[in-house]
Residue frames as a rotation matrix with the C-alpha (Angstrom) as fourth column:
MET 1
-0.677 0.059 0.734 114.53
-0.671 0.362 -0.648 129.18
-0.303 -0.930 -0.206 103.45
SER 2
0.169 0.665 -0.727 112.74
-0.802 0.522 0.292 126.58
0.574 0.534 0.621 101.21
ASP 3
-0.549 -0.375 -0.747 114.37
-0.079 0.913 -0.400 123.79
0.832 -0.161 -0.531 103.34
SER 4
-0.945 0.263 0.194 112.12
-0.203 -0.007 -0.979 124.71
-0.256 -0.965 0.059 106.22
ILE 5
-0.092 0.961 -0.260 108.99
-0.976 -0.138 -0.167 123.96
-0.197 0.239 0.951 104.15
ASN 6
-0.490 0.036 0.871 107.50
-0.032 0.998 -0.059 120.46
-0.871 -0.057 -0.488 103.98
TRP 7
-0.690 0.134 -0.712 107.00
-0.714 -0.291 0.637 120.27
-0.121 0.947 0.297 100.24
ASN 8
-0.888 0.454 -0.069 104.84
0.436 0.881 0.183 117.07
0.144 0.132 -0.981 100.66
LYS 9
-0.248 0.843 -0.478 102.12
0.639 -0.229 -0.735 119.25
-0.728 -0.487 -0.482 102.20
ILE 10
-0.420 0.086 -0.904 102.35
-0.481 -0.865 0.142 121.68
-0.770 0.494 0.404 99.32
LYS 11
-0.990 -0.075 -0.123 101.42
-0.144 0.573 0.807 118.96
0.011 0.816 -0.577 96.94
SER 12
-0.549 0.835 0.020 97.98
0.698 0.472 -0.539 118.78
-0.460 -0.282 -0.842 98.26
GLY 13
-0.639 0.259 0.725 97.05
0.478 -0.605 0.637 122.09
0.603 0.753 0.263 96.59
ASN 14
0.368 0.858 -0.359 94.89
0.852 -0.156 0.500 123.02
0.373 -0.489 -0.788 99.68
VAL 15
0.245 -0.241 0.939 95.12
-0.004 -0.969 -0.248 126.74
0.969 0.057 -0.238 100.43
ARG 16
0.837 0.185 0.515 94.84
-0.466 -0.252 0.848 126.29
0.287 -0.950 -0.125 104.22
THR 17
0.865 -0.495 0.080 97.37
0.432 0.817 0.383 123.53
-0.255 -0.297 0.920 104.32
ILE 18
0.243 -0.791 0.562 99.90
0.784 -0.181 -0.593 125.42
0.571 0.585 0.576 102.18
TRP 19
0.342 -0.089 0.936 99.56
-0.226 -0.974 -0.010 128.63
0.912 -0.208 -0.353 104.06
ALA 20
0.922 -0.013 0.387 99.93
-0.386 0.023 0.922 127.00
-0.021 -1.000 0.016 107.51
GLU 21
0.683 -0.724 0.097 103.06
0.709 0.689 0.147 125.35
-0.174 -0.032 0.984 106.21
ILE 22
0.020 -0.691 0.723 104.69
0.753 -0.465 -0.465 128.61
0.657 0.554 0.511 104.96
ALA 23
0.784 0.503 0.365 103.59
0.197 -0.758 0.622 130.81
0.589 -0.416 -0.693 107.70
PRO 24
0.792 -0.530 -0.303 106.53
0.346 -0.020 0.938 130.27
-0.503 -0.848 0.167 110.05
THR 25
-0.098 -0.879 0.467 108.86
0.960 0.040 0.276 130.90
-0.262 0.475 0.840 107.16
ILE 26
0.223 0.286 0.932 107.19
0.487 -0.861 0.147 134.28
0.844 0.421 -0.331 106.44
SER 27
0.974 0.168 -0.154 107.47
0.210 -0.408 0.889 135.10
0.086 -0.898 -0.432 110.13
LYS 28
0.371 -0.922 -0.112 111.23
0.627 0.160 0.763 134.57
-0.685 -0.353 0.637 109.91
GLU 29
-0.274 -0.555 0.786 112.00
0.962 -0.154 0.226 136.16
-0.005 0.818 0.576 106.53
LEU 30
0.091 0.499 0.862 109.67
0.508 -0.768 0.390 139.15
0.856 0.402 -0.323 106.86
PHE 31
0.693 0.451 0.562 109.46
-0.228 -0.603 0.764 139.83
0.684 -0.658 -0.316 110.44
ASN 32
-0.359 -0.932 0.042 112.57
-0.427 0.125 -0.896 138.19
0.830 -0.340 -0.443 112.02
ASN 33
-0.219 0.405 -0.888 110.20
0.573 0.790 0.219 136.17
0.790 -0.461 -0.404 114.22
LYS 34
-0.992 -0.117 0.055 109.20
0.034 -0.649 -0.760 139.27
0.125 -0.751 0.648 116.18
VAL 35
-0.164 0.980 0.110 105.58
-0.898 -0.103 -0.427 138.56
-0.407 -0.168 0.898 115.19
ALA 36
-0.734 -0.072 0.675 104.07
0.063 0.983 0.173 135.28
-0.676 0.170 -0.717 114.37
VAL 37
-0.715 0.479 -0.510 102.16
-0.672 -0.271 0.689 135.01
0.191 0.835 0.516 110.98
VAL 38
-0.032 0.821 0.569 98.69
-0.812 0.311 -0.493 133.56
-0.582 -0.478 0.658 111.49
LYS 39
-0.889 -0.367 0.273 98.79
-0.197 0.846 0.495 129.83
-0.413 0.386 -0.825 110.38
ASN 40
-0.350 0.851 0.391 94.97
0.864 0.455 -0.217 129.37
-0.362 0.262 -0.895 109.87
ILE 41
-0.951 -0.306 -0.043 94.51
0.261 -0.871 0.416 132.13
-0.165 0.385 0.908 107.49
HIS 42
-0.472 0.843 0.260 90.92
0.274 -0.140 0.951 131.82
0.838 0.520 -0.165 107.04
ASP 43
0.426 0.496 -0.756 90.47
0.876 -0.019 0.481 132.55
0.224 -0.868 -0.443 110.80
ALA 44
-0.525 -0.833 0.175 92.74
0.770 -0.552 -0.319 135.58
0.363 -0.033 0.931 110.49
PRO 45
-0.225 0.369 0.902 90.05
-0.005 -0.926 0.377 138.15
0.974 0.080 0.210 111.17
LEU 46
0.783 0.472 -0.406 89.79
0.313 0.264 0.912 136.73
0.538 -0.841 0.059 114.70
TYR 47
0.122 -0.887 -0.445 93.39
0.992 0.127 0.017 137.68
0.041 -0.443 0.895 115.57
ASP 48
0.355 0.060 0.933 92.97
0.325 -0.944 -0.063 141.35
0.877 0.326 -0.354 116.54
LEU 49
-0.618 -0.611 0.495 94.28
-0.191 -0.494 -0.848 143.74
0.763 -0.618 0.189 119.09
MET 50
-0.518 0.314 0.796 93.19
-0.849 -0.303 -0.433 142.81
0.105 -0.900 0.423 122.64
VAL 51
0.557 0.540 -0.630 92.08
-0.498 0.825 0.267 139.38
0.664 0.165 0.729 121.70
CYS 52
0.018 -0.479 0.878 92.89
-0.967 0.215 0.137 136.93
-0.254 -0.851 -0.459 124.48
PHE 53
0.486 0.118 -0.866 94.01
-0.416 0.903 -0.110 133.29
0.769 0.414 0.488 124.48
ARG 54
0.549 -0.279 0.787 95.12
-0.734 0.288 0.615 130.60
-0.399 -0.916 -0.047 126.78
LYS 55
-0.375 -0.677 -0.633 97.67
-0.799 0.583 -0.150 127.76
0.471 0.449 -0.760 126.47
ASP 56
0.754 0.654 -0.061 96.31
-0.586 0.711 0.388 124.28
0.297 -0.257 0.920 126.83
ALA 57
-0.141 -0.888 0.437 98.74
-0.988 0.155 -0.005 122.42
-0.063 -0.432 -0.900 129.23
GLN 58
0.509 0.378 0.774 97.15
-0.399 0.900 -0.177 118.99
-0.763 -0.219 0.608 128.49
PHE 59
0.984 -0.041 0.175 99.01
0.173 0.497 -0.850 118.66
-0.052 0.867 0.496 125.33
MET 60
0.202 -0.979 0.029 102.69
0.703 0.166 0.692 118.14
-0.682 -0.119 0.722 124.56
LYS 61
-0.376 -0.289 0.880 102.35
0.891 -0.374 0.257 120.19
0.255 0.881 0.399 121.38
LYS 62
-0.866 -0.035 -0.499 101.99
0.247 -0.897 -0.367 123.86
-0.434 -0.441 0.785 121.78
GLU 63
-0.415 0.839 0.352 98.30
0.729 0.076 0.680 124.64
0.544 0.539 -0.643 121.37
TYR 64
-0.948 0.079 -0.307 96.46
0.133 -0.781 -0.610 127.75
-0.288 -0.619 0.730 122.20
TYR 65
-0.277 0.936 0.217 92.78
0.956 0.246 0.158 128.59
0.095 0.251 -0.963 122.34
LEU 66
-0.833 0.053 0.551 91.35
0.073 -0.976 0.204 131.94
0.549 0.209 0.809 121.41
LEU 67
-0.561 0.579 -0.592 88.94
0.793 0.171 -0.585 133.38
-0.237 -0.797 -0.555 124.01
GLY 68
0.491 0.711 0.504 87.65
0.802 -0.594 0.056 136.52
0.339 0.377 -0.862 122.35
HIS 69
0.034 -0.404 0.914 88.28
0.105 -0.908 -0.406 140.20
0.994 0.110 0.012 122.95
PHE 70
-0.854 -0.396 -0.338 89.34
0.361 0.018 -0.933 141.21
0.375 -0.918 0.128 126.52
SER 71
-0.643 0.693 0.325 86.01
-0.743 -0.668 -0.046 143.10
0.186 -0.271 0.945 126.89
ASP 72
0.236 0.700 -0.674 84.24
-0.462 0.691 0.555 139.68
0.855 0.181 0.487 126.62
LEU 73
-0.024 -0.313 -0.949 86.22
0.657 0.711 -0.251 138.42
0.754 -0.629 0.189 129.76
ALA 74
-0.777 -0.511 0.367 86.54
0.058 -0.640 -0.766 141.53
0.626 -0.574 0.527 131.77
LYS 75
-0.195 0.639 -0.744 84.70
0.977 0.189 -0.094 142.06
0.081 -0.746 -0.661 135.07
THR 76
-0.730 0.036 0.683 82.70
0.117 -0.977 0.177 145.19
0.674 0.209 0.709 134.97
THR 77
0.183 0.869 0.460 80.04
-0.508 -0.317 0.801 144.55
0.842 -0.380 0.384 137.46
GLY 78
0.663 0.131 -0.737 79.67
0.492 0.665 0.561 143.25
0.564 -0.735 0.377 141.06
PRO 79
0.935 -0.264 -0.236 81.90
0.108 -0.422 0.900 143.88
-0.338 -0.867 -0.366 144.01
PRO 80
0.500 -0.838 -0.219 85.57
-0.810 -0.362 -0.462 145.19
0.308 0.409 -0.859 143.42
PRO 81
-0.516 -0.586 -0.625 88.06
-0.176 -0.641 0.747 144.56
-0.838 0.495 0.228 142.08
GLY 82
0.484 0.630 0.607 86.86
0.566 0.304 -0.767 145.28
-0.668 0.715 -0.209 138.51
THR 83
-0.193 -0.545 0.816 88.05
0.980 -0.148 0.133 146.43
0.048 0.825 0.563 135.14
ASN 84
-0.298 -0.007 -0.955 88.62
0.159 -0.986 -0.042 150.20
-0.941 -0.164 0.295 134.83
SER 85
0.372 0.490 0.789 86.28
0.772 0.308 -0.556 150.64
-0.515 0.816 -0.263 131.74
ASP 86
0.899 -0.117 -0.423 87.62
-0.242 -0.936 -0.256 154.16
-0.366 0.333 -0.869 130.92
ASN 87
0.053 -0.998 -0.018 91.07
-0.709 -0.050 0.703 152.99
-0.703 -0.025 -0.711 130.87
LEU 88
-0.217 0.016 0.976 90.13
0.413 0.908 0.077 149.81
-0.885 0.420 -0.204 128.82
LEU 89
0.775 0.613 0.155 88.43
0.423 -0.320 -0.848 152.11
-0.470 0.723 -0.507 126.30
LYS 90
0.649 -0.615 -0.448 91.62
-0.608 -0.773 0.180 154.21
-0.458 0.155 -0.876 126.00
ILE 91
-0.304 -0.752 0.585 93.79
-0.251 0.656 0.712 151.14
-0.919 0.070 -0.388 125.53
CYS 92
-0.057 0.354 0.934 91.56
0.674 0.703 -0.226 149.86
-0.736 0.617 -0.279 122.74
SER 93
0.840 0.486 0.241 91.09
0.501 -0.524 -0.689 153.25
-0.208 0.700 -0.683 120.88
LYS 94
0.781 -0.603 -0.160 94.51
-0.611 -0.792 0.006 154.95
-0.131 0.093 -0.987 121.25
THR 95
0.700 -0.576 0.422 96.92
0.518 0.817 0.255 152.48
-0.492 0.040 0.870 119.50
LEU 96
0.198 -0.760 -0.619 100.38
-0.433 -0.635 0.640 153.35
-0.879 0.141 -0.455 118.16
LYS 97
0.984 0.173 0.031 101.55
-0.039 0.383 -0.923 152.77
-0.171 0.907 0.384 114.51
GLU 98
0.147 -0.987 0.057 104.91
-0.122 0.039 0.992 151.47
-0.982 -0.153 -0.115 113.67
THR 99
0.433 0.005 -0.901 106.44
-0.858 -0.302 -0.414 151.85
-0.274 0.953 -0.127 110.15
ILE 100
-0.061 -0.362 0.930 106.96
0.069 0.928 0.366 148.51
-0.996 0.086 -0.032 108.27
PRO 101
-0.958 -0.196 -0.211 107.36
-0.203 -0.063 0.977 147.68
-0.204 0.979 0.021 104.55
GLU 102
-0.151 0.969 -0.194 104.05
-0.807 -0.234 -0.543 147.89
-0.571 0.074 0.817 102.80
THR 103
0.710 0.372 -0.599 104.62
-0.680 0.583 -0.444 145.04
0.184 0.722 0.667 100.41
PHE 104
-0.253 -0.776 0.578 106.28
-0.672 0.571 0.472 141.67
-0.696 -0.270 -0.665 100.55
ILE 105
0.780 0.319 -0.538 106.71
-0.618 0.529 -0.582 139.42
0.099 0.786 0.610 97.51
GLN 106
-0.280 -0.841 0.463 108.58
-0.817 0.462 0.344 136.13
-0.504 -0.282 -0.817 97.84
ARG 107
0.609 0.311 -0.730 109.09
-0.670 0.694 -0.263 132.95
0.425 0.650 0.631 95.89
TRP 108
-0.164 -0.614 0.772 110.23
-0.745 0.590 0.311 129.56
-0.646 -0.524 -0.555 97.16
SER 109
0.505 0.283 -0.816 110.94
-0.812 0.475 -0.338 126.52
0.292 0.833 0.470 94.99
LYS 110
-0.268 -0.605 0.750 112.06
-0.583 0.722 0.374 122.91
-0.767 -0.337 -0.545 95.25
GLY 111
-0.658 0.073 0.749 112.25
0.429 0.854 0.294 120.58
-0.619 0.515 -0.593 92.22
LYS 112
-0.804 0.359 0.474 109.10
0.420 -0.220 0.880 121.19
0.420 0.907 0.027 90.24
SER 113
0.328 0.840 -0.431 107.20
0.927 -0.198 0.319 122.88
0.183 -0.504 -0.844 93.01
THR 114
-0.723 -0.556 0.409 107.03
0.495 -0.831 -0.254 126.54
0.481 0.018 0.877 93.50
ILE 115
0.204 0.774 -0.600 105.23
0.971 -0.240 0.020 129.03
-0.128 -0.586 -0.800 95.94
ARG 116
-0.719 -0.343 0.605 104.82
0.431 -0.902 0.000 132.73
0.545 0.261 0.797 95.37
VAL 117
0.097 0.699 -0.709 103.28
0.986 -0.163 -0.026 134.89
-0.134 -0.696 -0.705 98.03
GLU 118
-0.581 -0.238 0.778 102.40
0.404 -0.915 0.021 138.53
0.707 0.327 0.628 97.62
LEU 119
0.064 0.589 -0.805 101.23
0.982 -0.180 -0.053 140.75
-0.176 -0.788 -0.590 100.48
TYR 120
-0.535 -0.129 0.835 100.10
0.507 -0.839 0.195 144.23
0.676 0.528 0.514 99.89
GLY 121
0.066 0.542 0.838 99.10
-0.242 -0.806 0.540 147.25
0.968 -0.239 0.078 102.03
MET 122
0.185 -0.065 -0.981 100.63
0.783 0.613 0.107 146.11
0.594 -0.787 0.164 105.31
SER 123
0.029 -0.108 0.994 100.56
-0.433 -0.897 -0.085 148.33
0.901 -0.428 -0.073 108.40
LYS 124
-0.400 -0.310 -0.863 101.46
0.575 0.648 -0.499 147.60
0.713 -0.696 -0.081 112.06
HIS 125
0.172 0.401 0.900 99.54
-0.489 -0.758 0.432 148.77
0.855 -0.514 0.066 115.12
ILE 126
-0.501 -0.598 -0.626 100.54
0.366 0.509 -0.779 148.37
0.784 -0.619 -0.037 118.73
ILE 127
0.572 0.765 -0.296 98.74
0.553 -0.094 0.828 148.56
0.605 -0.637 -0.477 122.02
ASN 128
-0.337 -0.583 0.740 99.87
-0.257 -0.699 -0.667 151.39
0.906 -0.415 0.086 124.27
TRP 129
0.043 0.320 -0.946 99.70
0.724 0.643 0.250 149.85
0.688 -0.696 -0.204 127.79
ALA 130
-0.669 -0.209 0.714 98.92
-0.216 -0.864 -0.454 153.08
0.712 -0.458 0.533 129.69
VAL 131
0.535 0.808 -0.246 97.25
-0.073 0.335 0.940 151.22
0.842 -0.485 0.238 132.67
ASN 132
-0.163 -0.479 0.863 97.84
-0.945 -0.176 -0.276 151.07
0.284 -0.860 -0.423 136.34
ASN 133
-0.935 -0.166 -0.314 98.15
-0.065 0.949 -0.309 147.79
0.349 -0.268 -0.898 138.33
GLY 134
-0.684 0.721 -0.109 94.62
0.303 0.145 -0.942 146.62
-0.663 -0.678 -0.318 138.97
ASP 135
-0.482 0.489 -0.727 93.10
-0.747 -0.663 0.049 148.42
-0.458 0.567 0.685 135.95
LEU 136
-0.193 0.349 -0.917 92.40
-0.773 0.521 0.361 145.04
0.604 0.779 0.169 134.11
VAL 137
-0.599 0.131 0.790 90.44
-0.562 0.634 -0.531 142.27
-0.570 -0.762 -0.306 135.86
VAL 138
-0.654 0.422 -0.628 88.81
-0.376 0.538 0.754 139.13
0.656 0.730 -0.194 134.21
ASP 139
0.151 0.852 0.501 85.58
-0.986 0.094 0.136 137.68
0.069 -0.515 0.854 135.43
LEU 140
-0.793 -0.608 0.025 86.54
-0.608 0.789 -0.093 134.20
0.037 -0.089 -0.995 136.82
THR 141
-0.180 0.802 0.569 82.88
-0.180 0.542 -0.821 133.20
-0.967 -0.251 0.047 136.79
ASN 142
0.383 0.228 -0.895 83.03
-0.911 -0.069 -0.407 133.34
-0.154 0.971 0.181 132.98
PRO 143
0.885 -0.011 0.465 83.48
-0.009 0.999 0.041 129.75
-0.465 -0.041 0.884 131.83
SER 144
0.745 -0.653 0.132 86.41
0.244 0.083 -0.966 130.76
0.620 0.752 0.221 129.52
ALA 145
0.025 -0.779 0.626 88.27
-0.497 -0.553 -0.669 132.30
0.868 -0.294 -0.401 132.39
HIS 146
0.895 0.383 0.229 87.45
-0.389 0.418 0.821 129.70
0.219 -0.824 0.523 135.09
LEU 147
0.775 -0.630 0.051 90.58
0.397 0.548 0.736 128.81
-0.492 -0.550 0.675 137.10
MET 148
0.727 -0.538 0.427 92.68
0.355 -0.238 -0.904 131.00
0.588 0.809 0.019 134.88
LYS 149
0.552 -0.662 -0.507 96.16
0.614 -0.089 0.785 131.60
-0.565 -0.744 0.357 136.14
THR 150
-0.526 -0.777 -0.346 97.61
0.212 -0.513 0.831 133.18
-0.824 0.364 0.435 133.03
VAL 151
0.623 0.771 0.131 96.18
0.407 -0.176 -0.897 135.00
-0.668 0.612 -0.423 130.10
TYR 152
-0.591 -0.766 0.252 97.80
0.652 -0.270 0.708 136.00
-0.475 0.583 0.659 126.75
ILE 153
0.519 0.772 -0.365 96.67
0.368 -0.588 -0.720 139.24
-0.771 0.240 -0.590 125.00
ILE 154
0.199 -0.362 0.911 97.39
0.975 -0.019 -0.220 140.24
0.097 0.932 0.350 121.46
ASN 155
0.429 -0.021 -0.903 99.27
0.425 -0.878 0.223 143.60
-0.797 -0.479 -0.368 121.67
GLU 156
-0.406 -0.551 -0.729 100.67
-0.464 -0.563 0.684 143.88
-0.787 0.616 -0.027 118.16
VAL 157
0.375 0.618 0.691 98.94
0.393 0.569 -0.722 143.25
-0.840 0.543 -0.029 114.86
VAL 158
-0.805 -0.422 -0.418 100.23
-0.256 -0.388 0.885 143.56
-0.535 0.820 0.204 111.28
TYR 159
0.289 0.952 0.096 97.34
0.017 0.095 -0.995 144.17
-0.957 0.290 0.011 109.01
VAL 160
-0.840 -0.484 0.246 97.32
0.219 0.113 0.969 143.40
-0.496 0.868 0.011 105.23
GLN 161
-0.225 0.803 -0.552 95.09
-0.706 -0.525 -0.476 144.61
-0.672 0.283 0.685 102.54
LYS 162
0.703 0.406 -0.584 95.48
-0.699 0.549 -0.459 141.86
0.134 0.731 0.669 100.04
VAL 163
-0.108 -0.691 0.714 96.99
-0.550 0.640 0.537 138.34
-0.828 -0.335 -0.449 100.15
HIS 164
0.663 0.345 -0.664 97.77
-0.748 0.284 -0.600 136.54
-0.018 0.895 0.447 96.87
MET 165
-0.109 -0.696 0.710 99.43
-0.499 0.656 0.566 133.08
-0.859 -0.293 -0.419 96.46
GLU 166
0.550 0.123 -0.826 100.42
-0.803 0.352 -0.482 131.09
0.231 0.928 0.292 93.43
VAL 167
0.059 -0.471 0.880 101.46
-0.527 0.734 0.428 127.47
-0.848 -0.490 -0.205 93.79
GLU 168
0.443 0.074 -0.894 102.81
-0.856 0.332 -0.397 125.27
0.268 0.940 0.210 91.04
VAL 169
0.083 -0.257 0.963 103.10
-0.611 0.750 0.253 121.49
-0.787 -0.609 -0.095 91.43
ASN 170
-0.393 -0.337 0.856 104.69
0.430 0.755 0.495 119.38
-0.813 0.563 -0.151 88.74
GLY 171
-0.925 -0.105 0.364 103.82
0.377 -0.354 0.856 121.94
0.039 0.929 0.367 86.14
ALA 172
-0.021 1.000 0.011 100.19
0.840 0.012 0.542 122.49
0.542 0.020 -0.840 87.39
LYS 173
-0.937 -0.270 0.223 99.61
0.104 -0.822 -0.560 126.11
0.335 -0.501 0.798 88.63
ILE 174
0.119 0.920 -0.373 97.07
0.931 0.027 0.364 127.02
0.345 -0.391 -0.854 91.09
GLN 175
-0.709 -0.273 0.650 96.31
0.151 -0.959 -0.238 130.66
0.689 -0.071 0.721 91.75
HIS 176
0.011 0.719 -0.694 94.66
0.974 0.148 0.169 131.86
0.224 -0.679 -0.700 94.94
SER 177
-0.391 -0.053 0.919 93.47
-0.198 -0.970 -0.140 135.39
0.899 -0.236 0.369 95.81
VAL 178
-0.572 0.069 -0.817 93.32
0.637 0.665 -0.389 134.29
0.517 -0.743 -0.424 99.43
PHE 179
0.079 0.665 -0.743 92.07
0.883 -0.392 -0.257 137.50
-0.462 -0.636 -0.618 100.80
ASP 180
-0.522 -0.154 0.839 91.25
0.626 -0.737 0.254 140.92
0.579 0.658 0.481 99.18
ALA 181
0.628 0.656 0.418 90.16
0.077 -0.587 0.806 142.76
0.774 -0.474 -0.419 102.34
ARG 182
-0.127 -0.722 0.680 91.96
-0.698 -0.422 -0.579 144.24
0.705 -0.548 -0.451 105.38
ILE 183
0.852 0.323 -0.412 92.70
0.032 0.753 0.657 141.38
0.522 -0.573 0.631 107.83
PRO 184
0.513 -0.698 0.499 95.20
-0.728 -0.046 0.684 140.76
-0.455 -0.715 -0.532 110.63
ILE 185
0.682 -0.346 -0.645 98.12
-0.417 0.541 -0.731 138.74
0.602 0.767 0.224 109.12
ALA 186
-0.142 -0.782 -0.607 100.63
0.449 0.496 -0.743 138.49
0.882 -0.378 0.280 112.05
VAL 187
0.817 0.460 0.347 100.53
-0.146 -0.418 0.897 139.07
0.557 -0.783 -0.275 115.82
ALA 188
-0.567 -0.767 -0.301 102.64
0.130 0.277 -0.952 139.41
0.813 -0.579 -0.057 118.83
TYR 189
0.517 0.847 -0.121 101.24
0.069 0.100 0.993 139.09
0.853 -0.521 -0.006 122.38
ASN 190
-0.416 -0.544 0.729 101.96
-0.719 -0.294 -0.630 139.67
0.557 -0.786 -0.269 126.12
LYS 191
-0.114 0.356 -0.927 101.55
0.399 0.871 0.285 137.13
0.910 -0.338 -0.242 128.83
PHE 192
-0.248 0.147 0.958 99.91
-0.692 -0.718 -0.069 138.21
0.678 -0.680 0.280 132.11
PRO 193
-0.916 -0.012 -0.402 99.57
0.278 0.703 -0.655 136.52
0.290 -0.711 -0.640 135.44
VAL 194
-0.035 0.921 0.387 95.99
-0.388 -0.370 0.844 136.43
0.921 -0.120 0.370 136.84
ASN 195
-0.900 -0.275 0.339 95.54
-0.398 0.199 -0.896 136.29
0.179 -0.941 -0.288 140.65
ASP 196
-0.792 0.578 -0.198 92.67
0.611 0.762 -0.215 134.55
0.026 -0.291 -0.956 142.54
LYS 197
-0.183 0.752 -0.633 90.52
0.235 -0.592 -0.771 137.70
-0.955 -0.290 -0.069 142.23
GLY 198
0.533 0.304 0.790 90.99
0.812 0.079 -0.578 137.89
-0.238 0.949 -0.205 138.37
VAL 199
0.850 -0.208 -0.484 93.39
-0.221 -0.975 0.032 140.90
-0.478 0.079 -0.875 138.51
LEU 200
0.830 -0.504 0.238 95.98
0.426 0.297 -0.855 141.00
0.360 0.811 0.461 135.87
GLY 201
0.498 -0.725 -0.476 99.63
0.362 -0.326 0.874 141.53
-0.788 -0.607 0.100 137.19
PRO 202
0.220 -0.553 -0.803 102.47
-0.674 -0.682 0.285 143.10
-0.705 0.479 -0.523 135.17
ALA 203
0.814 0.100 -0.572 103.30
-0.535 0.514 -0.671 141.54
0.227 0.852 0.472 131.86
ILE 204
0.560 -0.588 0.583 105.71
-0.016 0.696 0.718 138.45
-0.828 -0.411 0.381 131.94
ASN 205
-0.343 -0.726 -0.596 108.63
-0.769 -0.147 0.622 138.29
-0.539 0.672 -0.508 129.62
ASN 206
0.383 0.659 0.647 107.27
-0.033 0.710 -0.704 136.26
-0.923 0.248 0.293 126.66
LYS 207
-0.770 -0.612 -0.179 108.69
-0.275 0.065 0.959 135.00
-0.575 0.788 -0.219 123.27
VAL 208
0.185 0.775 -0.604 106.44
-0.918 -0.083 -0.388 134.80
-0.351 0.627 0.696 120.26
ASP 209
-0.338 -0.271 0.901 105.91
-0.122 0.962 0.244 131.26
-0.933 -0.028 -0.358 119.26
THR 210
-0.301 0.203 -0.932 105.80
-0.897 -0.391 0.204 131.18
-0.323 0.897 0.300 115.43
ASP 211
-0.853 -0.014 -0.522 105.15
-0.251 0.887 0.386 127.37
0.457 0.461 -0.761 115.28
ALA 212
-0.814 0.525 0.248 102.17
-0.079 0.323 -0.943 127.33
-0.576 -0.787 -0.221 117.67
ASP 213
-0.704 0.691 0.166 98.80
0.445 0.246 0.861 126.10
0.554 0.680 -0.480 116.62
PHE 214
-0.900 0.434 0.048 95.71
-0.333 -0.611 -0.718 128.19
-0.282 -0.662 0.694 117.57
PHE 215
-0.679 0.734 -0.028 92.08
0.567 0.549 0.615 127.17
0.467 0.401 -0.788 117.75
CYS 216
-0.217 0.676 0.705 88.84
-0.533 -0.686 0.495 128.73
0.818 -0.268 0.509 118.69
VAL 217
-0.514 -0.147 0.845 87.86
-0.857 0.123 -0.500 127.89
-0.030 -0.981 -0.189 122.29
ASN 218
0.262 0.826 0.499 85.09
-0.650 0.533 -0.541 125.42
-0.713 -0.183 0.677 121.22
GLU 219
0.669 -0.041 -0.742 87.10
-0.705 0.281 -0.651 124.02
0.235 0.959 0.159 118.28
GLU 220
0.768 -0.422 0.482 88.88
0.070 0.803 0.591 120.58
-0.637 -0.420 0.646 118.51
PRO 221
-0.207 -0.901 -0.382 92.52
-0.645 -0.168 0.746 120.41
-0.736 0.400 -0.546 117.17
LEU 222
0.599 0.320 -0.734 92.79
-0.796 0.340 -0.501 118.85
0.090 0.884 0.458 113.74
């Protein structure tokens, strides 16, 4: 699948740029696009289970903004409706584990440029949505949730223990031990409607977007 890689970006030698370029290819080859590999690898620890994000409708390009863990947005005080804290705790603590390959090693090349990626110690965890309608409520007075009509919540995460990458451009080899600690490497997510009281409705059919760009809520797009 080297044809899907923009090799001009690889020549930069920049770890973040290279990883962002090959992430969609890894999503396809390793996960058949069922989960999206995190493109901004150095922010990977932020992409964990129950982390929320929103889509920015102001841009033609697909851009999403991370809002933090659902507990940071949940309405837990004041008049009802409010989040069922006991059920939220169960959701967060009783995840399911799915069997996946623990190792992925792949090499792509074009001309005198080569990329080799090694992922070790992979495991996949999934949220068990054992909740009733009305159990999850966002606080619409929270600036991050103001006027929110839809929220996306990460419900599947593939963790990896080690990420190693080697890049060779015109005979010059660059080696990067990108991460040597357990981090989220790929995610899937559910899309939920939010009513005018902040109550989350049943999940809406949603396809993972492996090409999307994600930013922190206070971060400007590059």
